[in-house]
TORKOL-4160 file (C-alpha; in steps of 0.2 Angstrom, whole numbers, padded with zeros to 4 digits, m for minus):
272
<pt num="1" X="0000" Y="m0001" Z="0000"/>
<pt num="2" X="0007" Y="0017" Z="m0007"/>
<pt num="3" X="0001" Y="0032" Z="0005"/>
<pt num="4" X="0001" Y="0050" Z="0005"/>
<pt num="5" X="m0006" Y="0060" Z="0019"/>
<pt num="6" X="m0009" Y="0078" Z="0025"/>
<pt num="7" X="m0015" Y="0085" Z="0040"/>
<pt num="8" X="m0018" Y="0105" Z="0043"/>
<pt num="9" X="m0025" Y="0113" Z="0060"/>
<pt num="10" X="m0040" Y="0123" Z="0058"/>
<pt num="11" X="m0036" Y="0143" Z="0056"/>
<pt num="12" X="m0044" Y="0150" Z="0072"/>
<pt num="13" X="m0038" Y="0136" Z="0082"/>
<pt num="14" X="m0021" Y="0135" Z="0094"/>
<pt num="15" X="m0019" Y="0116" Z="0091"/>
<pt num="16" X="m0022" Y="0102" Z="0080"/>
<pt num="17" X="m0031" Y="0090" Z="0085"/>
<pt num="18" X="m0034" Y="0077" Z="0071"/>
<pt num="19" X="m0020" Y="0063" Z="0071"/>
<pt num="20" X="m0015" Y="0052" Z="0057"/>
<pt num="21" X="m0002" Y="0039" Z="0055"/>
<pt num="22" X="0002" Y="0027" Z="0042"/>
<pt num="23" X="0012" Y="0013" Z="0038"/>
<pt num="24" X="0014" Y="0002" Z="0023"/>
<pt num="25" X="m0002" Y="m0008" Z="0027"/>
<pt num="26" X="m0011" Y="0002" Z="0042"/>
<pt num="27" X="m0020" Y="0019" Z="0042"/>
<pt num="28" X="m0025" Y="0029" Z="0056"/>
<pt num="29" X="m0035" Y="0042" Z="0057"/>
<pt num="30" X="m0042" Y="0052" Z="0075"/>
<pt num="31" X="m0052" Y="0066" Z="0073"/>
<pt num="32" X="m0052" Y="0075" Z="0094"/>
<pt num="33" X="m0067" Y="0083" Z="0102"/>
<pt num="34" X="m0064" Y="0098" Z="0114"/>
<pt num="35" X="m0075" Y="0100" Z="0127"/>
<pt num="36" X="m0083" Y="0117" Z="0129"/>
<pt num="37" X="m0073" Y="0129" Z="0142"/>
<pt num="38" X="m0078" Y="0126" Z="0158"/>
<pt num="39" X="m0086" Y="0110" Z="0157"/>
<pt num="40" X="m0077" Y="0096" Z="0168"/>
<pt num="41" X="m0068" Y="0082" Z="0159"/>
<pt num="42" X="m0062" Y="0069" Z="0173"/>
<pt num="43" X="m0046" Y="0071" Z="0164"/>
<pt num="44" X="m0030" Y="0082" Z="0168"/>
<pt num="45" X="m0023" Y="0078" Z="0150"/>
<pt num="46" X="m0035" Y="0084" Z="0139"/>
<pt num="47" X="m0039" Y="0080" Z="0120"/>
<pt num="48" X="m0021" Y="0084" Z="0110"/>
<pt num="49" X="m0014" Y="0072" Z="0124"/>
<pt num="50" X="m0029" Y="0059" Z="0122"/>
<pt num="51" X="m0028" Y="0059" Z="0102"/>
<pt num="52" X="m0009" Y="0056" Z="0101"/>
<pt num="53" X="m0008" Y="0043" Z="0114"/>
<pt num="54" X="m0022" Y="0035" Z="0105"/>
<pt num="55" X="m0017" Y="0035" Z="0089"/>
<pt num="56" X="0000" Y="0028" Z="0092"/>
<pt num="57" X="m0008" Y="0014" Z="0104"/>
<pt num="58" X="m0020" Y="0010" Z="0089"/>
<pt num="59" X="m0006" Y="0010" Z="0076"/>
<pt num="60" X="0005" Y="m0003" Z="0087"/>
<pt num="61" X="m0010" Y="m0017" Z="0087"/>
<pt num="62" X="m0013" Y="m0015" Z="0072"/>
<pt num="63" X="0003" Y="m0018" Z="0065"/>
<pt num="64" X="0008" Y="m0032" Z="0077"/>
<pt num="65" X="m0009" Y="m0041" Z="0083"/>
<pt num="66" X="m0015" Y="m0043" Z="0062"/>
<pt num="67" X="m0024" Y="m0059" Z="0066"/>
<pt num="68" X="m0035" Y="m0050" Z="0078"/>
<pt num="69" X="m0052" Y="m0039" Z="0072"/>
<pt num="70" X="m0049" Y="m0020" Z="0072"/>
<pt num="71" X="m0062" Y="m0018" Z="0084"/>
<pt num="72" X="m0053" Y="m0028" Z="0096"/>
<pt num="73" X="m0037" Y="m0020" Z="0093"/>
<pt num="74" X="m0047" Y="m0003" Z="0096"/>
<pt num="75" X="m0054" Y="m0009" Z="0112"/>
<pt num="76" X="m0036" Y="m0017" Z="0117"/>
<pt num="77" X="m0028" Y="0002" Z="0113"/>
<pt num="78" X="m0042" Y="0011" Z="0124"/>
<pt num="79" X="m0036" Y="0001" Z="0138"/>
<pt num="80" X="m0019" Y="0004" Z="0133"/>
<pt num="81" X="m0021" Y="0021" Z="0136"/>
<pt num="82" X="m0032" Y="0021" Z="0150"/>
<pt num="83" X="m0016" Y="0014" Z="0160"/>
<pt num="84" X="m0007" Y="0029" Z="0154"/>
<pt num="85" X="m0020" Y="0042" Z="0165"/>
<pt num="86" X="m0014" Y="0045" Z="0183"/>
<pt num="87" X="m0026" Y="0044" Z="0199"/>
<pt num="88" X="m0031" Y="0061" Z="0196"/>
<pt num="89" X="m0042" Y="0056" Z="0180"/>
<pt num="90" X="m0060" Y="0049" Z="0183"/>
<pt num="91" X="m0061" Y="0037" Z="0169"/>
<pt num="92" X="m0078" Y="0034" Z="0171"/>
<pt num="93" X="m0084" Y="0054" Z="0170"/>
<pt num="94" X="m0094" Y="0056" Z="0156"/>
<pt num="95" X="m0084" Y="0072" Z="0150"/>
<pt num="96" X="m0070" Y="0063" Z="0145"/>
<pt num="97" X="m0059" Y="0066" Z="0129"/>
<pt num="98" X="m0064" Y="0060" Z="0114"/>
<pt num="99" X="m0062" Y="0057" Z="0096"/>
<pt num="100" X="m0070" Y="0049" Z="0082"/>
<pt num="101" X="m0057" Y="0039" Z="0073"/>
<pt num="102" X="m0055" Y="0030" Z="0053"/>
<pt num="103" X="m0045" Y="0014" Z="0052"/>
<pt num="104" X="m0040" Y="0005" Z="0035"/>
<pt num="105" X="m0029" Y="m0010" Z="0036"/>
<pt num="106" X="m0023" Y="m0021" Z="0022"/>
<pt num="107" X="m0022" Y="m0039" Z="0025"/>
<pt num="108" X="m0015" Y="m0052" Z="0013"/>
<pt num="109" X="m0033" Y="m0055" Z="0003"/>
<pt num="110" X="m0043" Y="m0040" Z="0011"/>
<pt num="111" X="m0044" Y="m0023" Z="0016"/>
<pt num="112" X="m0052" Y="m0020" Z="0032"/>
<pt num="113" X="m0060" Y="m0005" Z="0038"/>
<pt num="114" X="m0068" Y="0003" Z="0054"/>
<pt num="115" X="m0078" Y="0020" Z="0058"/>
<pt num="116" X="m0083" Y="0025" Z="0074"/>
<pt num="117" X="m0090" Y="0043" Z="0073"/>
<pt num="118" X="m0091" Y="0057" Z="0059"/>
<pt num="119" X="m0077" Y="0050" Z="0048"/>
<pt num="120" X="m0078" Y="0045" Z="0031"/>
<pt num="121" X="m0068" Y="0031" Z="0020"/>
<pt num="122" X="m0066" Y="0030" Z="0001"/>
<pt num="123" X="m0066" Y="0013" Z="m0007"/>
<pt num="124" X="m0062" Y="0014" Z="m0027"/>
<pt num="125" X="m0070" Y="m0002" Z="m0031"/>
<pt num="126" X="m0073" Y="m0011" Z="m0049"/>
<pt num="127" X="m0092" Y="m0004" Z="m0048"/>
<pt num="128" X="m0087" Y="0015" Z="m0042"/>
<pt num="129" X="m0083" Y="0023" Z="m0027"/>
<pt num="130" X="m0094" Y="0017" Z="m0011"/>
<pt num="131" X="m0093" Y="0030" Z="0003"/>
<pt num="132" X="m0091" Y="0022" Z="0019"/>
<pt num="133" X="m0100" Y="0034" Z="0035"/>
<pt num="134" X="m0106" Y="0031" Z="0053"/>
<pt num="135" X="m0123" Y="0039" Z="0051"/>
<pt num="136" X="m0126" Y="0037" Z="0071"/>
<pt num="137" X="m0125" Y="0055" Z="0069"/>
<pt num="138" X="m0137" Y="0057" Z="0058"/>
<pt num="139" X="m0150" Y="0043" Z="0063"/>
<pt num="140" X="m0150" Y="0050" Z="0083"/>
<pt num="141" X="m0143" Y="0067" Z="0086"/>
<pt num="142" X="m0158" Y="0075" Z="0077"/>
<pt num="143" X="m0157" Y="0092" Z="0088"/>
<pt num="144" X="m0137" Y="0093" Z="0086"/>
<pt num="145" X="m0142" Y="0091" Z="0064"/>
<pt num="146" X="m0154" Y="0106" Z="0068"/>
<pt num="147" X="m0140" Y="0115" Z="0074"/>
<pt num="148" X="m0130" Y="0113" Z="0061"/>
<pt num="149" X="m0142" Y="0123" Z="0048"/>
<pt num="150" X="m0136" Y="0139" Z="0056"/>
<pt num="151" X="m0126" Y="0151" Z="0053"/>
<pt num="152" X="m0107" Y="0149" Z="0058"/>
<pt num="153" X="m0105" Y="0152" Z="0077"/>
<pt num="154" X="m0122" Y="0152" Z="0080"/>
<pt num="155" X="m0124" Y="0133" Z="0085"/>
<pt num="156" X="m0124" Y="0129" Z="0104"/>
<pt num="157" X="m0108" Y="0130" Z="0111"/>
<pt num="158" X="m0100" Y="0111" Z="0110"/>
<pt num="159" X="m0083" Y="0104" Z="0102"/>
<pt num="160" X="m0073" Y="0113" Z="0090"/>
<pt num="161" X="m0081" Y="0103" Z="0078"/>
<pt num="162" X="m0098" Y="0107" Z="0083"/>
<pt num="163" X="m0104" Y="0089" Z="0081"/>
<pt num="164" X="m0107" Y="0088" Z="0102"/>
<pt num="165" X="m0115" Y="0098" Z="0113"/>
<pt num="166" X="m0110" Y="0089" Z="0129"/>
<pt num="167" X="m0106" Y="0074" Z="0135"/>
<pt num="168" X="m0121" Y="0062" Z="0139"/>
<pt num="169" X="m0114" Y="0044" Z="0143"/>
<pt num="170" X="m0098" Y="0034" Z="0146"/>
<pt num="171" X="m0090" Y="0036" Z="0130"/>
<pt num="172" X="m0108" Y="0040" Z="0121"/>
<pt num="173" X="m0112" Y="0057" Z="0116"/>
<pt num="174" X="m0127" Y="0067" Z="0110"/>
<pt num="175" X="m0135" Y="0049" Z="0105"/>
<pt num="176" X="m0120" Y="0045" Z="0095"/>
<pt num="177" X="m0103" Y="0035" Z="0099"/>
<pt num="178" X="m0086" Y="0041" Z="0100"/>
<pt num="179" X="m0069" Y="0035" Z="0106"/>
<pt num="180" X="m0064" Y="0037" Z="0124"/>
<pt num="181" X="m0059" Y="0029" Z="0140"/>
<pt num="182" X="m0074" Y="0015" Z="0136"/>
<pt num="183" X="m0070" Y="0000" Z="0126"/>
<pt num="184" X="m0088" Y="m0005" Z="0124"/>
<pt num="185" X="m0089" Y="0008" Z="0111"/>
<pt num="186" X="m0082" Y="m0003" Z="0099"/>
<pt num="187" X="m0098" Y="m0010" Z="0099"/>
<pt num="188" X="m0105" Y="0003" Z="0088"/>
<pt num="189" X="m0093" Y="0003" Z="0075"/>
<pt num="190" X="m0095" Y="0004" Z="0058"/>
<pt num="191" X="m0086" Y="m0012" Z="0050"/>
<pt num="192" X="m0081" Y="m0022" Z="0036"/>
<pt num="193" X="m0068" Y="m0032" Z="0024"/>
<pt num="194" X="m0069" Y="m0031" Z="0006"/>
<pt num="195" X="m0058" Y="m0041" Z="m0007"/>
<pt num="196" X="m0043" Y="m0032" Z="m0010"/>
<pt num="197" X="m0039" Y="m0038" Z="m0027"/>
<pt num="198" X="m0050" Y="m0026" Z="m0039"/>
<pt num="199" X="m0048" Y="m0011" Z="m0026"/>
<pt num="200" X="m0036" Y="0003" Z="m0035"/>
<pt num="201" X="m0036" Y="0015" Z="m0021"/>
<pt num="202" X="m0045" Y="0021" Z="m0006"/>
<pt num="203" X="m0044" Y="0038" Z="0006"/>
<pt num="204" X="m0050" Y="0040" Z="0025"/>
<pt num="205" X="m0055" Y="0057" Z="0029"/>
<pt num="206" X="m0058" Y="0068" Z="0047"/>
<pt num="207" X="m0074" Y="0076" Z="0046"/>
<pt num="208" X="m0065" Y="0094" Z="0041"/>
<pt num="209" X="m0058" Y="0087" Z="0025"/>
<pt num="210" X="m0074" Y="0078" Z="0019"/>
<pt num="211" X="m0084" Y="0096" Z="0018"/>
<pt num="212" X="m0080" Y="0100" Z="0001"/>
<pt num="213" X="m0089" Y="0083" Z="m0005"/>
<pt num="214" X="m0101" Y="0082" Z="0011"/>
<pt num="215" X="m0107" Y="0098" Z="0020"/>
<pt num="216" X="m0102" Y="0110" Z="0004"/>
<pt num="217" X="m0108" Y="0098" Z="m0007"/>
<pt num="218" X="m0096" Y="0107" Z="m0023"/>
<pt num="219" X="m0091" Y="0090" Z="m0028"/>
<pt num="220" X="m0098" Y="0072" Z="m0031"/>
<pt num="221" X="m0086" Y="0059" Z="m0023"/>
<pt num="222" X="m0079" Y="0051" Z="m0037"/>
<pt num="223" X="m0075" Y="0069" Z="m0042"/>
<pt num="224" X="m0067" Y="0072" Z="m0023"/>
<pt num="225" X="m0056" Y="0057" Z="m0024"/>
<pt num="226" X="m0047" Y="0061" Z="m0040"/>
<pt num="227" X="m0044" Y="0077" Z="m0033"/>
<pt num="228" X="m0035" Y="0070" Z="m0019"/>
<pt num="229" X="m0027" Y="0058" Z="m0029"/>
<pt num="230" X="m0021" Y="0070" Z="m0043"/>
<pt num="231" X="m0016" Y="0086" Z="m0035"/>
<pt num="232" X="m0011" Y="0077" Z="m0017"/>
<pt num="233" X="m0020" Y="0080" Z="m0001"/>
<pt num="234" X="m0009" Y="0095" Z="0003"/>
<pt num="235" X="m0020" Y="0101" Z="m0012"/>
<pt num="236" X="m0037" Y="0096" Z="m0007"/>
<pt num="237" X="m0035" Y="0105" Z="0010"/>
<pt num="238" X="m0029" Y="0121" Z="0001"/>
<pt num="239" X="m0044" Y="0120" Z="m0009"/>
<pt num="240" X="m0057" Y="0118" Z="0005"/>
<pt num="241" X="m0048" Y="0132" Z="0015"/>
<pt num="242" X="m0050" Y="0146" Z="m0001"/>
<pt num="243" X="m0068" Y="0140" Z="m0001"/>
<pt num="244" X="m0070" Y="0143" Z="0020"/>
<pt num="245" X="m0063" Y="0159" Z="0017"/>
<pt num="246" X="m0076" Y="0163" Z="0002"/>
<pt num="247" X="m0090" Y="0159" Z="0016"/>
<pt num="248" X="m0083" Y="0166" Z="0033"/>
<pt num="249" X="m0100" Y="0169" Z="0042"/>
<pt num="250" X="m0107" Y="0153" Z="0035"/>
<pt num="251" X="m0120" Y="0162" Z="0023"/>
<pt num="252" X="m0119" Y="0149" Z="0010"/>
<pt num="253" X="m0115" Y="0135" Z="0020"/>
<pt num="254" X="m0122" Y="0135" Z="0037"/>
<pt num="255" X="m0110" Y="0126" Z="0048"/>
<pt num="256" X="m0106" Y="0128" Z="0067"/>
<pt num="257" X="m0090" Y="0134" Z="0064"/>
<pt num="258" X="m0079" Y="0144" Z="0048"/>
<pt num="259" X="m0065" Y="0130" Z="0047"/>
<pt num="260" X="m0063" Y="0114" Z="0056"/>
<pt num="261" X="m0045" Y="0105" Z="0056"/>
<pt num="262" X="m0044" Y="0093" Z="0041"/>
<pt num="263" X="m0035" Y="0076" Z="0036"/>
<pt num="264" X="m0035" Y="0069" Z="0022"/>
<pt num="265" X="m0027" Y="0050" Z="0019"/>
<pt num="266" X="m0025" Y="0041" Z="m0001"/>
<pt num="267" X="m0020" Y="0023" Z="m0003"/>
<pt num="268" X="m0015" Y="0014" Z="m0019"/>
<pt num="269" X="m0016" Y="m0005" Z="m0019"/>
<pt num="270" X="m0007" Y="m0014" Z="m0031"/>
<pt num="271" X="m0008" Y="m0033" Z="m0037"/>
<pt num="272" X="0002" Y="m0043" Z="m0028"/>
């Protein structure tokens, strides 16, 4: 598997709460969620610490424990990161740092994928581009979806992404699940595997990077994948920023914030 990737923080943010890492057979993308100012999280470390530790732990177990399914790898990585917390951290607190996640792993005969939270995987199959997303947010969090229809900055205060108003459960936020300190969250992941033969390329995207075809609807997904492939992840994010800057107040594309952290990965597969 050949991989090209880019990850850029939101121009309005002090740090990039996305995380991306890849090997010759594994891609991991995390899209961290900030707690609203003044909201207790139960953890002294914060979102940046969490996504970096979980991303590193997940890359290790996915690469070394290939006989296990990605859901089991993810559960193990959560347990491993829980062990890094200190006594001052309450791992059952509903406000613990959390993240959406997407995984792609190449095996001998198959390509495995896992998504939990608002991430996207594109699979360029012989029948066309398949779009894989976690639709729990659309099915369950109707109230927050309505908030997304408001202009930039007018949605209720929540995570930087606007997708979470506040924690409502141990790893569960406003009706949909993200990765946090609860290993049981993996039971709600979108998972699958497809035959490696015939799959030419794939993409793994954080919510911010998917905006061009998703929220903004400026192109269909095959055109999006072509742009990502031919111009590269950095060029795609540059175009995204140009579009965001053209609508700073969210009048054309209502959204909870003008910009978001953006991470894009494109993968190519060759016959063995």
